C-alpha positions as CSV (number, residue, x, y, z in Angstrom):
1,M,6.1,3.4,-11.5
2,P,2.9,1.6,-10.3
3,K,0.4,3.6,-8.2
4,Y,-1.4,2.5,-5.1
5,H,-4.4,3.7,-3.1
6,I,-5.3,2.7,0.4
7,W,-8.8,3.3,1.8
8,T,-9.1,2.9,5.6
9,I,-11.9,2.8,8.0
10,G,-12.1,1.9,11.7
11,C,-9.8,2.0,14.8
12,Q,-6.4,3.5,15.3
13,M,-4.9,0.0,14.7
14,N,-6.2,0.0,11.2
15,K,-4.8,3.5,10.7
16,A,-1.4,2.3,12.0
17,E,-1.4,-0.8,9.8
18,S,-2.3,1.3,6.7
19,E,0.6,3.6,7.4
20,R,3.0,0.6,7.5
21,L,1.4,-0.9,4.5
22,A,2.0,2.3,2.6
23,S,5.6,2.3,3.6
24,Y,5.9,-1.4,2.5
25,L,4.5,-0.6,-0.9
26,E,6.7,2.5,-1.4
27,Q,9.8,0.4,-0.6
28,L,8.6,-1.9,-3.4
29,G,8.5,1.0,-5.9
30,Y,4.8,2.0,-5.7
31,R,3.8,5.6,-5.3
32,P,0.6,6.9,-3.6
33,I,-2.4,8.3,-5.4
34,A,-5.3,10.1,-3.8
35,T,-8.2,8.2,-5.5
36,A,-8.8,4.6,-6.6
37,D,-9.7,5.6,-10.2
38,E,-6.2,5.3,-11.6
39,A,-4.5,3.1,-9.0
40,D,-2.8,-0.1,-10.1
41,L,-3.3,-1.5,-6.6
42,I,-6.3,-0.7,-4.4
43,V,-6.3,-1.8,-0.8
44,L,-9.3,-1.6,1.5
45,N,-8.5,-1.8,5.2
46,S,-11.9,-2.8,6.6
47,C,-13.8,-2.6,9.9
48,V,-16.8,-4.7,10.8
49,V,-17.1,-3.9,14.6
50,R,-20.3,-2.0,13.9
51,Q,-23.0,-2.5,11.3
52,S,-22.5,1.0,9.9
53,A,-18.8,0.4,9.4
54,E,-19.5,-2.9,7.6
55,E,-22.1,-1.3,5.4
56,R,-19.5,1.4,4.3
57,V,-17.0,-1.4,3.4
58,V,-19.6,-3.3,1.4
59,N,-20.7,-0.1,-0.4
60,K,-17.1,0.7,-1.2
61,L,-16.5,-2.8,-2.6
62,Q,-19.6,-2.5,-4.8
63,N,-18.3,0.8,-6.1
64,L,-15.1,-0.9,-7.1
65,K,-16.9,-3.3,-9.4
66,Q,-16.9,-0.7,-12.1
67,I,-13.2,0.0,-11.8
68,K,-12.5,-3.8,-12.1
69,K,-14.8,-3.9,-15.1
70,T,-13.2,-1.0,-17.0
71,R,-9.6,-1.8,-15.8
72,P,-9.3,-5.6,-15.3
73,A,-5.6,-5.3,-14.6
74,A,-6.1,-3.2,-11.5
75,V,-5.5,-5.3,-8.4
76,I,-8.1,-5.0,-5.6
77,A,-7.1,-6.3,-2.1
78,V,-9.0,-6.3,1.2
79,T,-7.5,-6.6,4.7
80,G,-8.8,-5.6,8.2
81,C,-11.5,-7.2,10.3
82,L,-13.7,-8.2,7.4
83,V,-11.2,-10.9,6.6
84,N,-11.2,-14.2,8.6
85,A,-9.2,-17.4,8.2
86,D,-11.7,-18.8,5.7
87,T,-11.8,-16.5,2.7
88,A,-13.9,-18.8,0.4
89,K,-17.2,-17.1,1.3
90,L,-15.6,-13.6,0.8
91,E,-14.2,-14.7,-2.6
92,Q,-17.7,-15.8,-3.6
93,R,-19.4,-12.7,-2.3
94,F,-16.9,-10.2,-3.7
95,P,-15.5,-11.7,-7.0
96,Q,-14.1,-8.3,-7.9
97,V,-11.5,-8.7,-5.2
98,D,-8.2,-10.3,-6.2
99,Y,-6.7,-10.9,-2.7
100,F,-7.7,-11.1,0.9
101,F,-5.1,-10.9,3.7
102,R,-5.5,-10.9,7.5
103,P,-5.3,-7.7,9.6
104,G,-1.8,-6.8,10.6
105,E,-0.2,-8.9,7.8
106,Y,1.3,-7.9,4.5
107,P,0.4,-8.8,1.0
108,Q,1.7,-12.4,0.5
109,W,1.7,-12.1,-3.3
110,L,4.3,-9.4,-3.3
111,E,8.0,-9.8,-2.5
112,S,9.2,-8.9,1.0
113,P,10.8,-5.4,1.5
114,P,14.5,-5.2,2.3
115,E,13.8,-3.8,5.8
116,P,10.9,-3.3,8.2
117,P,8.4,-0.9,6.7
118,L,8.7,2.2,8.8
119,P,7.6,5.5,7.2
120,E,10.5,7.5,5.9
121,K,8.7,10.7,7.1
122,P,6.4,9.6,9.9
123,N,3.8,11.8,11.4
124,V,4.6,14.0,14.4
125,A,2.2,11.8,16.4
126,A,2.6,8.1,15.4
127,Y,0.8,4.9,16.3
128,V,2.8,1.8,17.3
129,T,1.0,-1.6,17.7
130,I,2.4,-3.5,20.6
131,I,0.0,-6.4,20.8
132,Q,-2.3,-8.1,18.4
133,G,-5.5,-10.0,19.1
134,C,-7.6,-10.4,22.2
135,D,-8.3,-13.3,24.6
136,N,-11.4,-11.8,26.3
137,F,-14.2,-12.9,23.9
138,C,-16.8,-10.4,25.0
139,T,-20.1,-11.7,23.7
140,Y,-20.7,-8.9,21.3
141,C,-17.2,-8.5,19.9
142,I,-15.9,-9.9,16.6
143,V,-12.2,-8.8,17.1
144,P,-10.9,-12.1,18.7
145,Y,-12.3,-14.1,15.8
146,R,-10.7,-11.8,13.2
147,R,-7.4,-10.8,14.8
148,G,-6.8,-14.0,16.8
149,R,-5.5,-14.6,20.2
150,E,-3.2,-12.1,22.0
151,K,0.3,-12.0,20.7
152,S,2.8,-9.4,22.1
153,R,5.7,-7.9,20.2
154,P,9.1,-8.3,21.9
155,L,9.9,-5.3,24.2
156,E,13.3,-4.7,22.6
157,E,11.7,-4.6,19.1
158,I,9.2,-2.0,20.1
159,V,11.9,0.2,21.8
160,K,14.0,0.0,18.7
161,E,11.1,0.9,16.4
162,V,10.1,3.9,18.5
163,G,13.7,5.1,18.6
164,E,13.9,4.9,14.8
165,L,10.6,6.8,14.4
166,V,11.9,9.5,16.7
167,K,15.1,9.8,14.6
168,R,12.9,10.3,11.6
169,G,10.8,13.1,13.2
170,T,8.1,11.6,15.4
171,K,7.6,13.4,18.7
172,E,4.7,11.5,20.2
173,V,3.8,7.8,20.2
174,T,0.6,6.1,21.0
175,L,0.9,2.4,21.9
176,L,-1.9,0.3,20.5
177,G,-3.6,-3.0,21.2
178,Q,-7.1,-4.4,21.6
179,N,-6.1,-4.7,25.2
180,V,-2.7,-3.1,26.0
181,D,-3.0,-4.1,29.6
182,S,-2.4,-7.7,28.5
183,Y,0.9,-6.8,26.9
184,G,3.8,-9.2,27.7
185,K,1.8,-12.0,29.3
186,D,2.9,-14.3,26.4
187,L,6.5,-13.2,26.3
188,P,9.5,-14.7,28.1
189,G,10.0,-13.1,31.5
190,K,6.5,-11.6,31.2
191,P,7.4,-7.9,30.9
192,D,4.2,-5.7,31.3
193,L,3.1,-2.4,29.8
194,A,4.6,-0.5,32.7
195,D,8.0,-2.1,31.9
196,L,7.6,-0.9,28.3
197,L,6.7,2.6,29.3
198,Y,9.7,2.9,31.6
199,E,12.0,1.8,28.7
200,L,10.4,4.2,26.2
201,N,10.5,7.1,28.6
202,T,14.3,7.1,28.3
203,I,14.3,7.7,24.5
204,E,15.9,11.0,23.8
205,G,13.8,13.2,21.5
206,L,10.5,11.5,22.3
207,L,8.3,14.1,23.9
208,R,5.0,12.2,24.7
209,L,3.6,8.7,25.3
210,R,0.0,7.5,25.2
211,F,-1.5,4.1,25.2
212,L,-4.9,2.5,24.4
213,T,-7.2,0.6,24.8
214,N,-7.2,-0.5,28.4
215,H,-9.5,-3.1,30.0
216,P,-10.9,-2.5,33.4
217,K,-10.3,-6.0,34.7
218,D,-6.6,-5.9,33.6
219,M,-5.4,-2.4,34.5
220,S,-2.9,-2.8,37.3
221,P,-1.8,-0.4,40.1
222,R,1.7,-0.6,38.7
223,L,0.5,0.8,35.4
224,I,-1.3,3.6,37.1
225,E,1.9,4.4,39.0
226,A,3.8,4.5,35.8
227,A,1.3,6.8,34.2
228,A,1.5,9.1,37.3
229,S,5.3,9.1,37.6
230,L,6.8,9.1,34.1
231,D,7.2,12.6,32.6
232,K,6.5,11.6,29.0
233,V,3.3,9.7,29.7
234,C,0.4,12.0,29.0
235,E,-2.4,12.6,31.5
236,Q,-5.0,10.9,29.3
237,L,-6.5,7.4,29.7
238,N,-9.2,5.5,27.9
239,L,-11.1,2.9,30.0
240,P,-14.2,1.4,28.3
241,V,-17.0,0.7,30.7
242,Q,-19.6,-0.4,28.0
243,S,-22.5,-0.5,30.6
244,G,-23.4,0.8,34.0
245,S,-25.5,-2.3,34.7
246,N,-23.9,-5.3,36.5
247,E,-26.4,-7.6,34.9
248,T,-25.6,-6.3,31.4
249,L,-21.8,-6.5,32.1
250,K,-22.3,-10.1,33.1
251,T,-24.2,-10.9,29.9
252,M,-21.4,-9.1,27.9
253,R,-18.8,-11.2,29.7
254,R,-16.8,-8.1,30.6
255,G,-15.3,-9.7,33.7
256,Y,-15.8,-6.8,36.2
257,A,-18.6,-5.1,38.1
258,V,-19.5,-1.4,38.2
259,E,-18.2,-1.2,41.8
260,H,-14.7,-2.3,40.6
261,Y,-14.8,0.2,37.7
262,R,-15.8,3.1,40.0
263,R,-13.0,2.3,42.4
264,L,-10.5,2.1,39.5
265,I,-11.6,5.5,38.2
266,N,-11.3,7.1,41.6
267,Q,-7.8,5.5,42.1
268,I,-6.6,6.9,38.7
269,R,-7.9,10.4,39.5
270,R,-6.3,10.4,42.9
271,R,-2.9,9.3,41.6
272,V,-2.7,11.0,38.1
273,D,-3.1,14.7,38.6
274,G,-5.3,16.4,36.0
275,V,-6.0,13.2,34.1
276,A,-8.5,13.3,31.3
277,L,-10.6,10.2,31.1
278,S,-12.5,8.7,28.2
279,T,-14.8,5.7,28.0
280,D,-16.8,3.6,25.5
281,V,-20.5,2.7,26.0
282,L,-22.7,0.3,24.1
283,V,-26.5,0.9,24.2
284,G,-29.3,-1.4,23.1
285,F,-27.6,-4.6,24.0
286,P,-30.0,-7.6,23.8
287,S,-32.7,-7.4,26.5
288,E,-31.3,-4.1,28.0
289,T,-34.1,-2.7,30.0
290,E,-34.9,0.9,30.5
291,G,-33.7,0.6,34.1
292,Q,-30.3,-0.9,33.0
293,F,-29.9,1.9,30.5
294,R,-30.6,4.4,33.3
295,E,-27.8,2.8,35.3
296,T,-25.4,3.6,32.5
297,F,-26.8,7.1,32.1
298,D,-26.4,7.7,35.9
299,L,-22.9,6.3,36.0
300,L,-21.8,8.7,33.2
301,S,-23.5,11.5,35.0
302,E,-21.6,10.7,38.2
303,L,-18.1,10.1,36.8
304,K,-18.1,12.9,34.2
305,F,-15.7,11.7,31.5
306,D,-13.9,14.1,29.2
307,T,-15.0,12.0,26.2
308,V,-17.6,9.2,25.8
309,H,-17.7,7.1,22.6
310,V,-21.2,5.7,22.4
311,A,-22.5,3.1,19.9
312,A,-25.7,1.2,19.4
313,Y,-25.5,-2.6,19.5
314,S,-25.5,-4.4,16.2
315,P,-25.1,-8.2,16.1
316,R,-21.8,-9.4,14.6
317,P,-22.1,-12.8,12.9
318,G,-20.0,-15.3,14.6
319,T,-20.1,-13.8,18.1
320,L,-21.9,-15.4,21.0
321,S,-24.5,-12.6,21.3
322,A,-25.4,-13.0,17.6
323,K,-25.7,-16.8,18.0
324,E,-27.6,-17.0,21.3
325,M,-29.3,-13.6,22.0
326,E,-32.2,-12.0,20.3
327,D,-31.5,-8.5,19.0
328,N,-34.8,-7.3,20.6
329,I,-34.3,-3.6,21.2
330,P,-36.0,-1.7,18.3
331,P,-33.7,0.5,16.2
332,A,-35.6,3.6,17.2
333,E,-35.2,2.9,20.9
334,K,-31.4,2.3,20.4
335,R,-31.2,5.6,18.7
336,R,-33.1,7.4,21.5
337,R,-30.7,5.9,24.1
338,L,-27.7,6.9,22.0
339,D,-29.0,10.4,21.5
340,E,-29.7,10.8,25.2
341,I,-26.2,9.9,26.2
342,E,-24.7,12.1,23.5
343,R,-26.7,15.1,24.8
344,L,-25.6,14.3,28.4
345,Q,-22.0,14.1,27.4
346,E,-22.1,17.2,25.3
347,G,-23.1,19.1,28.4
348,I,-20.4,17.4,30.6
349,A,-17.6,18.0,28.1
350,S,-18.7,21.7,27.6
351,G,-18.3,22.2,31.4
352,I,-15.0,20.4,31.6
353,N,-13.5,22.3,28.7
354,A,-14.9,25.7,29.8
355,R,-12.7,25.4,32.9
356,L,-9.7,25.7,30.5
357,R,-10.7,29.1,29.3
358,N,-7.9,31.7,29.9
359,K,-5.6,28.8,30.9
360,V,-2.3,28.1,29.1
361,V,-2.0,24.6,27.7
362,E,1.0,22.9,26.0
363,V,0.2,21.8,22.5
364,L,2.2,19.5,20.3
365,V,1.5,20.8,16.8
366,E,0.5,18.0,14.3
367,G,-0.4,20.0,11.2
368,K,-2.8,22.4,9.7
369,K,-6.6,22.2,9.1
370,G,-8.6,24.9,7.4
371,G,-5.6,27.2,7.4
372,R,-5.1,26.9,11.2
373,W,-2.5,25.0,13.1
374,Q,-3.8,22.2,15.2
375,G,-2.5,19.9,17.8
376,R,-3.3,18.3,21.1
377,S,-2.7,19.1,24.7
378,R,-1.2,16.5,27.1
379,S,-4.7,15.7,28.1
380,G,-5.7,15.0,24.5
381,K,-7.7,18.2,23.9
382,L,-7.8,19.3,20.2
383,V,-6.5,22.8,20.0
384,F,-6.5,25.3,17.1
385,F,-4.5,28.5,16.8
386,D,-3.1,30.9,14.2
387,S,0.5,31.6,13.3
388,S,2.5,32.6,10.2
389,N,5.5,30.6,11.4
390,D,6.2,27.0,10.8
391,C,5.0,25.3,14.0
392,L,4.9,21.7,12.8
393,G,6.3,19.3,15.5
394,K,6.8,22.0,18.0
395,L,5.6,22.3,21.6
396,M,3.6,25.6,21.8
397,K,2.2,27.4,24.8
398,I,-1.4,28.3,23.9
399,R,-3.7,30.5,25.9
400,V,-7.3,29.2,25.5
401,E,-9.8,31.8,24.4
402,K,-12.7,29.8,23.2
403,T,-14.0,26.3,24.2
404,S,-16.5,23.8,22.9
405,P,-17.3,20.2,23.8
406,W,-15.0,19.0,21.0
407,S,-12.1,21.4,20.8
408,L,-10.3,24.5,22.1
409,Q,-9.2,27.7,20.3
410,G,-6.5,30.1,21.5
411,R,-3.5,32.2,20.7
412,I,0.3,31.7,21.3
413,E,1.2,32.8,24.7
414,G,4.0,35.4,24.8
């Protein structure tokens, strides 16, 4: 029986696609192996959204040269956002790679599986991609050039897939897309994300629903109402702001102003009781002044998110910012700004999570780590606890005893 190894880096969509690819290969008779050293097929699912991610991918590919040299019959394939429509340059740069295939696709040199590649034993919390691509073309982002324009999956197909995952053991589903708020615009009848949530909410056995990533210019009042009223939709939303400066947002081509973003956050908090909010921030964008950075810092200080994902700008070849803007913020200055926001957010998250001490939270148990059970609350907080019983896939009431900016620890209530 041939062996395969998949190495994955990047976003939740990459993780979801790797899971499906693993199921695909297993249906074709492959079995998984933990390392690439003895694999007959090695797949790298790549990310190039940030320079650091691309460097990791390139380093991994360099390391695989030795495997190809000692075992020429081993097949090396690359997918993910490193791969664009024209693979000639990639083939020249990485001659050790046998095949390149686009993100979200399946290896074309292999036969098709007899049925859609769903995992036989899916995770308790599973990812389901509902829309591929992006039509926004933010000046810094490579995703539309690698994943293409927006293409939604039919609503009925998604509902069927989620239903099958639940039958196989999944309890929670996170709906994925570069911009889930664009879901359905290209489909007959134009169903939207709210329509999909209402349909999925009726699936018996499904306990929780999440969705990401949202775009501030596209999030509708109807979607907020669905998040507030549907019992299976968790009180957790990700809404990337990227910058607190209107001038920088305009240069990024984000399509909204800070005032709109602030109103949207306030609307969500008024309507969705106890919602946990996360955001993404990009520092060191070309020509970002200290004053513009301060506007971002002040916005985060004001809105107090549960989680902030902060990254330093790096030019992505092929994007508008890489073509037309000078990367003129020194690396040390980018690092200072990133560190400053991380310190700010650590304090904010510490305070938010500390309010949960001695409170009881409902945790869906996803597995074990370091000998302790772990899972997430409805608001997305990572929770650890001890038990000698099998808690996998169960909803547990946990009284929080210790908190940190990143996780909670507690004991089973009752």
